[in-house]
Rosetta silent file (secondary structure, phi, psi, omega in degrees, C-alpha in Angstrom):
SEQUENCE: MLTLIISGIFFISVLGVAFILFRKIPVLVQLPQNGHHGIKKPQLIANIEKTLKAHHFHFFEKQMLLQKLLSKSRILILKAERWIDVALRGIRKKAQELDEKKK
SCORE:     score description
SCORE:     0.000 S_00000001
   1 L     0.000  -42.810  179.421  -63.241   13.935   -0.802 S_00000001
   2 H   -64.196  -39.374  178.418  -59.680   13.304   -1.996 S_00000001
   3 H   -63.539  -38.776  178.887  -60.984   11.488   -5.073 S_00000001
   4 H   -64.316  -41.677  179.196  -63.197   14.460   -5.895 S_00000001
   5 H   -65.910  -45.283 -179.609  -60.244   16.852   -5.683 S_00000001
   6 H   -63.757  -43.787  179.442  -58.025   14.612   -7.819 S_00000001
   7 H   -66.389  -34.535  177.112  -60.709   14.111  -10.450 S_00000001
   8 H   -64.847  -44.144  177.601  -61.359   17.874  -10.511 S_00000001
   9 H   -63.120  -41.782  178.810  -57.676   18.602  -11.103 S_00000001
  10 H   -62.331  -44.725 -178.930  -57.586   15.936  -13.817 S_00000001
  11 H   -63.678  -41.601  178.886  -60.676   17.346  -15.528 S_00000001
  12 H   -66.224  -38.266  178.338  -59.285   20.898  -15.453 S_00000001
  13 H   -64.254  -43.752  178.911  -55.963   19.643  -16.876 S_00000001
  14 H   -63.193  -41.263  177.673  -57.723   17.833  -19.721 S_00000001
  15 H   -64.325  -38.053  178.091  -59.726   20.970  -20.492 S_00000001
  16 H   -64.051  -44.690  178.110  -56.514   23.043  -20.488 S_00000001
  17 H   -63.862  -42.868  178.751  -54.786   20.688  -22.922 S_00000001
  18 H   -62.359  -40.223  179.463  -57.878   20.643  -25.153 S_00000001
  19 H   -64.335  -44.112  179.123  -58.012   24.451  -25.111 S_00000001
  20 H   -63.252  -44.268  177.818  -54.340   24.746  -26.084 S_00000001
  21 H   -62.866  -41.481  179.325  -54.791   22.214  -28.901 S_00000001
  22 H   -60.816  -37.181 -179.329  -57.916   24.001  -30.120 S_00000001
  23 H   -76.592  -30.639 -172.899  -55.973   27.275  -30.274 S_00000001
  24 H   -97.436  -13.793 -178.497  -52.862   25.788  -31.954 S_00000001
  25 H   -59.635  -43.790  178.270  -54.388   23.402  -34.527 S_00000001
  26 H   -59.770  -36.745  178.735  -54.909   26.163  -37.150 S_00000001
  27 H   -69.026  -40.778  179.439  -51.233   27.175  -36.822 S_00000001
  28 H   -65.786  -33.790  179.597  -50.108   23.550  -37.069 S_00000001
  29 H   -67.598  -32.530 -178.454  -52.192   23.021  -40.203 S_00000001
  30 H   -75.631  -15.050  178.785  -50.450   25.950  -41.893 S_00000001
  31 L   -67.163  147.977 -179.867  -46.990   24.437  -41.391 S_00000001
  32 L   -67.548  146.072 -176.804  -45.476   22.806  -44.494 S_00000001
  33 L   -76.982  -26.903 -173.706  -45.910   19.049  -44.774 S_00000001
  34 L   -84.618   -2.132  176.125  -42.406   18.314  -46.154 S_00000001
  35 L    92.641   -6.077  177.377  -40.575   19.601  -43.086 S_00000001
  36 L   -76.155  143.746 -176.240  -38.986   22.658  -44.686 S_00000001
  37 L  -106.108   -0.913  175.567  -39.230   25.780  -42.596 S_00000001
  38 L    91.376   -4.312  178.876  -38.676   28.346  -45.345 S_00000001
  39 L   -97.348  122.039 -178.019  -35.231   29.523  -44.193 S_00000001
  40 L   -85.045  134.436  178.217  -32.598   28.958  -46.864 S_00000001
  41 L   -78.493  147.599  173.427  -29.179   27.739  -45.715 S_00000001
  42 L   -63.442  152.289 -175.446  -26.071   29.518  -46.939 S_00000001
  43 H   -61.349  -36.742 -179.755  -24.303   27.708  -49.768 S_00000001
  44 H   -62.407  -45.660  179.986  -21.166   27.081  -47.683 S_00000001
  45 H   -65.952  -39.418  178.517  -23.124   25.305  -44.932 S_00000001
  46 H   -62.934  -40.603  179.029  -25.090   23.282  -47.499 S_00000001
  47 H   -66.821  -41.194  178.720  -21.830   22.121  -49.136 S_00000001
  48 H   -62.639  -44.605  178.584  -20.307   21.178  -45.781 S_00000001
  49 H   -61.560  -39.976 -178.614  -23.403   19.164  -44.840 S_00000001
  50 H   -64.982  -42.874  179.631  -23.356   17.408  -48.189 S_00000001
  51 H   -68.461  -36.426  178.099  -19.703   16.364  -47.841 S_00000001
  52 H   -65.958  -41.001  179.068  -20.240   15.193  -44.268 S_00000001
  53 H   -68.742  -28.212  179.678  -23.210   13.090  -45.275 S_00000001
  54 H   -70.626  -31.735 -177.437  -21.195   11.627  -48.166 S_00000001
  55 H   -85.691  -22.180  176.987  -18.477   10.344  -45.846 S_00000001
  56 H    60.471   -7.127  175.947  -20.883    8.843  -43.265 S_00000001
  57 H    58.227    4.422 -179.400  -18.024    8.944  -40.728 S_00000001
  58 H    44.832   57.874 -172.427  -18.210    5.161  -40.353 S_00000001
  59 H   -56.634  -40.469 -177.519  -20.130    5.699  -37.148 S_00000001
  60 H   -64.723  -40.836  179.372  -20.320    2.014  -36.244 S_00000001
  61 H   -64.069  -39.082  178.970  -16.551    1.573  -36.475 S_00000001
  62 H   -67.222  -36.147  177.706  -15.993    4.567  -34.232 S_00000001
  63 H   -65.881  -40.387  179.505  -18.441    3.191  -31.696 S_00000001
  64 H   -64.966  -40.591  177.657  -16.618   -0.150  -31.658 S_00000001
  65 H   -62.512  -43.877  178.640  -13.285    1.632  -31.156 S_00000001
  66 H   -63.699  -40.659  179.749  -14.754    3.658  -28.301 S_00000001
  67 H   -63.511  -43.199  178.631  -16.252    0.532  -26.734 S_00000001
  68 H   -64.146  -43.214 -179.973  -12.904   -1.280  -26.851 S_00000001
  69 H   -62.339  -44.071  179.750  -11.095    1.729  -25.419 S_00000001
  70 H   -67.055  -38.376  179.620  -13.584    2.084  -22.572 S_00000001
  71 H   -68.264  -38.337  177.698  -13.521   -1.627  -21.731 S_00000001
  72 H   -66.151  -41.276  178.609   -9.707   -1.656  -21.627 S_00000001
  73 H   -66.212  -35.358  177.333   -9.662    1.433  -19.407 S_00000001
  74 H   -63.424  -42.157  178.936  -12.254   -0.192  -17.143 S_00000001
  75 H   -62.790  -43.794  178.648  -10.053   -3.282  -16.793 S_00000001
  76 H   -62.642  -40.217  178.795   -7.032   -1.134  -15.930 S_00000001
  77 H   -65.204  -41.522  178.067   -9.040    0.784  -13.336 S_00000001
  78 H   -63.911  -38.813  177.621  -10.277   -2.462  -11.763 S_00000001
  79 H   -64.923  -40.792  178.828   -6.706   -3.774  -11.598 S_00000001
  80 H   -65.284  -41.178  177.481   -5.568   -0.542   -9.943 S_00000001
  81 H   -61.752  -41.263  179.146   -8.421   -0.741   -7.435 S_00000001
  82 H   -63.094  -44.104  179.667   -7.469   -4.322   -6.610 S_00000001
  83 H   -63.042  -42.263  178.218   -3.816   -3.338   -6.099 S_00000001
  84 H   -64.230  -40.407  179.738   -4.835   -0.421   -3.848 S_00000001
  85 H   -62.668  -44.949  178.943   -7.154   -2.711   -1.861 S_00000001
  86 H   -62.574  -42.823 -179.500   -4.379   -5.258   -1.274 S_00000001
  87 H   -64.623  -42.414  178.847   -1.975   -2.498   -0.223 S_00000001
  88 H   -64.567  -40.123  177.822   -4.500   -0.981    2.188 S_00000001
  89 H   -62.339  -41.089  178.142   -5.230   -4.370    3.749 S_00000001
  90 H   -63.510  -42.040  179.155   -1.511   -4.918    4.274 S_00000001
  91 H   -64.877  -42.806  178.990   -1.119   -1.481    5.860 S_00000001
  92 H   -64.136  -40.315 -179.892   -4.103   -2.054    8.158 S_00000001
  93 H   -63.613  -43.221  178.182   -2.806   -5.467    9.153 S_00000001
  94 H   -65.445  -37.846  178.657    0.611   -4.022   10.029 S_00000001
  95 H   -65.213  -40.123  177.600   -1.031   -1.187   11.950 S_00000001
  96 H   -65.284  -40.460  178.471   -3.096   -3.685   13.975 S_00000001
  97 H   -64.590  -39.730  177.172    0.025   -5.727   14.714 S_00000001
  98 H   -65.545  -39.028  177.175    1.855   -2.607   15.909 S_00000001
  99 H   -63.490  -39.773  179.755   -1.108   -1.691   18.135 S_00000001
 100 H   -68.037  -35.689  178.842   -1.095   -5.190   19.636 S_00000001
 101 H   -69.618  -33.783  179.117    2.647   -5.008   20.318 S_00000001
 102 H   -69.664  -29.790 -178.719    2.263   -1.654   22.065 S_00000001
 103 L   -81.249    0.000    0.000   -0.416   -3.030   24.383 S_00000001
């Protein structure tokens, strides 16, 4: 019974997707093949995009700089965590010794 319900839901879903595709294929065919959407960009924006693409931003170099910065900060954080852990252990040890002396 459960298999029948699951297969029914699957069949209805496939029919729904097919119906949507059948309705949208004519619209998709009318879209331009070259990717242009027909809206012209203002000249200022086109010039800015052109200059940005010309400089390429040296993306790989920036990623390497970011990676080095993050790894150094990670090391510093780990060192700080280690120092805090040692300090907490010392405080707990002293607290236990004080509790033992009071008893």
